[in-house]
C-alpha positions in Angstrom: 90.8 93.4 123.1 88.3 96.2 122.9 89.3 99.9 123.0 87.5 102.4 125.2 88.2 105.4 123.0 87.0 107.9 125.7 90.0 106.9 127.9 92.7 107.1 125.2 95.0 110.1 125.4 96.4 111.4 122.1 99.7 113.4 122.3 99.2 117.1 121.5 102.1 118.4 119.3 100.8 121.9 118.9 103.8 124.3 118.4 106.1 121.4 117.6 105.3 120.7 114.0 105.6 122.8 110.8 104.8 121.7 107.3 107.4 122.0 104.5 107.3 121.8 100.7 104.7 123.7 98.6 102.4 120.8 97.8 101.0 117.7 99.3 102.5 114.4 98.4 99.4 112.3 99.0 95.7 112.5 99.4 92.8 110.5 101.0 89.0 110.8 101.1 88.9 114.0 103.1 92.5 115.1 103.7 95.9 115.7 102.0 99.2 114.5 103.3 102.1 116.9 103.6 105.7 116.6 104.6 106.7 118.3 107.9 109.3 118.7 110.6 108.6 117.7 114.2 111.0 119.2 116.7 111.2 117.9 120.3 113.9 118.4 122.9 116.3 119.9 120.4 115.9 117.1 117.8 114.1 117.4 114.5 112.4 114.6 112.6 110.7 114.4 109.2 107.1 113.5 109.5 103.9 113.1 107.5 101.0 115.4 108.3 97.4 114.7 107.3 95.6 118.0 106.8 91.8 118.4 106.3 91.0 120.0 102.9 89.8 123.6 103.3 86.9 122.9 101.0 85.3 120.8 103.7 85.2 123.7 106.2 82.2 125.6 104.7 79.5 123.7 106.6 79.6 123.8 110.4 77.9 120.4 110.9 80.3 118.8 108.4 83.3 120.4 110.1 82.2 119.1 113.5 81.6 115.6 112.1 84.9 115.6 110.3 86.8 116.8 113.4 85.3 114.0 115.4 86.3 111.6 112.6 89.9 112.8 112.6 90.1 112.6 116.4 88.6 109.1 116.3 91.2 108.0 113.8 93.9 109.5 116.0 92.6 107.6 119.1 92.5 104.3 117.2 95.9 104.8 115.6 97.5 105.8 118.9 96.7 102.4 120.4 98.5 100.5 117.7 102.1 99.3 118.0 103.4 96.9 115.3 106.3 96.9 112.9 103.9 96.5 110.0 101.6 99.4 111.0 102.7 103.0 110.4 103.8 104.7 113.6 101.5 107.4 114.9 103.1 110.4 116.7 100.3 112.7 117.7 98.1 115.6 116.6 98.5 119.4 116.5 95.8 122.0 116.1 95.7 124.8 113.5 93.1 127.5 113.5 91.4 127.5 110.1 88.4 129.8 109.6 87.8 129.9 113.3 87.9 126.2 113.7 90.7 124.4 115.8 91.4 121.7 113.2 93.4 118.7 114.4 96.2 117.4 112.1 97.5 113.9 112.3 101.2 113.4 112.5 102.9 110.1 111.7 106.3 108.8 110.6 107.4 109.8 107.1 108.4 107.0 104.8 110.6 108.2 102.0 110.1 105.2 99.8 106.4 106.2 99.5 103.8 103.6 98.8 103.8 99.9 97.9 102.1 100.9 94.6 105.1 103.1 93.7 107.5 100.3 94.3 105.9 97.2 92.8 107.4 97.8 89.3 110.9 97.6 90.7 110.9 94.5 92.9 111.6 90.8 92.3 109.3 87.8 93.1 111.0 87.0 96.5 110.5 90.6 97.6 106.9 90.5 96.6 106.2 87.4 98.8 108.0 89.1 101.7 106.0 92.2 101.3 102.8 90.2 101.1 103.6 88.4 104.3 104.3 91.7 106.1 101.1 93.2 104.8 99.2 90.2 106.2 101.0 90.5 109.5 100.0 94.1 109.8 96.4 93.3 109.0 96.4 90.3 111.4 97.5 92.7 114.1 94.7 95.1 113.3 92.0 92.4 113.3 93.3 90.9 116.5 92.9 94.2 118.2 89.3 94.6 116.8 90.3 97.2 114.2 88.8 97.1 110.7 90.9 99.0 108.2 88.2 99.5 105.6 90.3 100.8 102.8 93.0 98.3 102.0 94.9 98.9 98.7 98.5 99.3 97.7 98.5 103.0 98.0 97.6 102.6 101.7 100.7 100.4 102.3 103.9 102.3 102.8 107.5 101.1 102.5 109.9 101.9 105.3 113.7 102.5 105.0 114.4 98.8 105.4 111.9 97.9 102.7 109.3 96.6 105.0 105.5 97.0 104.4 103.6 99.2 106.9 99.8 99.7 106.8 98.5 103.3 107.0 95.4 105.4 106.5 92.8 104.2 109.0 90.4 106.9 107.9 87.7 104.3 107.6 88.8 102.0 110.4 86.1 100.8 112.8 86.7 99.7 116.3 84.5 96.7 117.3 82.9 96.8 120.8 84.1 100.3 121.4 82.2 102.0 124.2 80.5 105.3 123.7 81.5 105.9 120.1 79.1 105.5 117.2 80.3 104.3 113.8 77.0 104.6 111.9 78.1 107.4 109.7 81.3 105.8 108.5 80.8 104.8 104.8 83.2 102.9 102.5 85.0 105.0 100.0 87.7 102.6 99.1 88.8 102.3 95.5 86.3 100.2 93.6 88.9 97.7 92.4 89.7 96.5 95.9 86.2 96.7 97.4 84.1 93.7 98.4 80.8 93.2 96.5 78.7 93.5 99.7 79.9 97.1 100.2 78.5 98.0 96.8 75.1 96.5 97.4 72.9 98.3 100.0 71.0 95.9 102.2 67.2 95.9 101.8 67.3 98.8 99.4 68.7 101.0 102.1 70.1 104.4 101.1 72.9 103.9 103.7 76.1 102.3 102.4 77.0 99.1 104.2 79.8 99.3 106.7 83.2 97.7 106.2 83.8 94.4 108.1 86.5 92.0 108.9 85.2 89.9 105.9 85.3 92.9 103.5 88.9 93.6 104.7 89.8 90.0 103.6 88.3 90.5 100.1 90.4 93.7 99.8 93.5 92.0 101.2 93.1 89.4 98.4 92.9 92.1 95.8 95.9 93.9 97.3 97.8 90.6 97.4 96.9 90.0 93.7 98.5 93.3 92.8 101.6 92.6 95.0 102.2 89.3 93.3 101.4 90.2 89.7 102.2 93.9 89.5 98.9 94.5 87.8 95.7 96.0 89.2 92.7 93.8 90.0 90.3 93.6 87.0 92.8 95.0 84.7 90.5 94.3 81.8 87.8 96.5 83.2 88.5 100.2 82.4 85.2 102.0 83.3 84.0 102.5 86.8 80.4 101.8 85.9 81.3 98.4 84.3 83.7 97.6 87.1 81.1 98.3 89.8 78.5 96.1 88.0 81.1 93.4 87.5 82.2 93.3 91.2 78.7 93.7 92.5 77.7 90.5 90.8 80.5 88.7 92.7 82.8 88.3 89.7 86.5 87.7 90.5 89.6 88.7 88.3 90.3 86.7 85.2 92.9 84.1 86.0 94.4 84.3 82.4 95.4 87.9 83.1 97.5 87.0 86.1 99.6 84.0 85.0 102.6 85.4 86.9 100.8 84.3 90.1 101.5 80.7 91.0 98.8 78.1 91.3 99.2 77.9 95.1 99.0 81.7 95.5 96.0 81.9 93.2 94.2 79.4 95.4 94.9 81.5 98.5 93.7 84.7 96.8 90.5 83.1 95.5 89.7 82.0 99.1 89.6 85.7 99.9 87.0 86.2 97.2 84.5 83.7 98.4 81.0 84.8 99.6 80.8 87.0 102.7 81.1 84.7 105.7 83.1 82.0 104.0 86.4 83.9 103.7 89.4 82.8 105.8 90.8 84.8 108.7 94.1 86.7 108.1 95.9 84.2 110.4 94.8 81.4 108.1 96.1 83.3 105.0 99.5 83.9 106.7 99.7 80.3 107.9 99.1 79.1 104.3 101.7 81.5 102.9 104.2 80.3 105.6 103.5 76.7 104.7 104.1 77.2 100.9 107.0 79.6 101.4 108.5 78.8 104.9 111.6 80.9 104.2 109.6 84.2 104.5 109.4 84.0 108.3 
């Protein structure tokens, strides 16, 4: 399935959403996330609102590019409908320094992120969340959407303790008509990034673009943290050393993650093979279902 973004309508919620609280509860590469109230037909709902940082509004060209990026994210997100993908509601426009800035509105998940919850959950719950995470990613890839920034802070937990993927700020739509992706660059947290994203091709100054294969690497790193409760490369503390380590294709030290079973470690290491040799998400989920059939 390929999306023609030019033909996708995004609900306009201008005048129907107000932000609450005095500070953002989350942040991304170019925006902060605030709690808000969405009112429609006499009913009010708590929502999450992604708002562009004012510091990015000083340069007209940058503002125009960022607005296009936000609307692109909104169009991609509005096409998605899956229980393990955060529900998108629409956008509303706010005048900021003379610019009509779009703000993305989505469901609010009070349990916050997977990262926040990992310390409190038992092993069976970890496996369930891992499968749900893979189900959401499988849906994205099946619909030609690359997430580009997979990590536990971009997985939310809903009221029923199900995992839902969010933050498609770096998502790419394959085979999209009339929409360029050449300016999209990976800014994912280094610990979860595939080595090929850290190594410009042919000494190019342009950062490589995320791919399905780089998503699989990041899914493996996210899975490692889900199963172990520890960040990938927990023995690497400095970004410079970490980047060098990952750029050389090194994988996490098995001895630091003995909580992860042998079967699960085998699945994770498949995700960290060389670019082009990594399994599809459907294969990962199939392997997980074979080892732990009760998760379905």
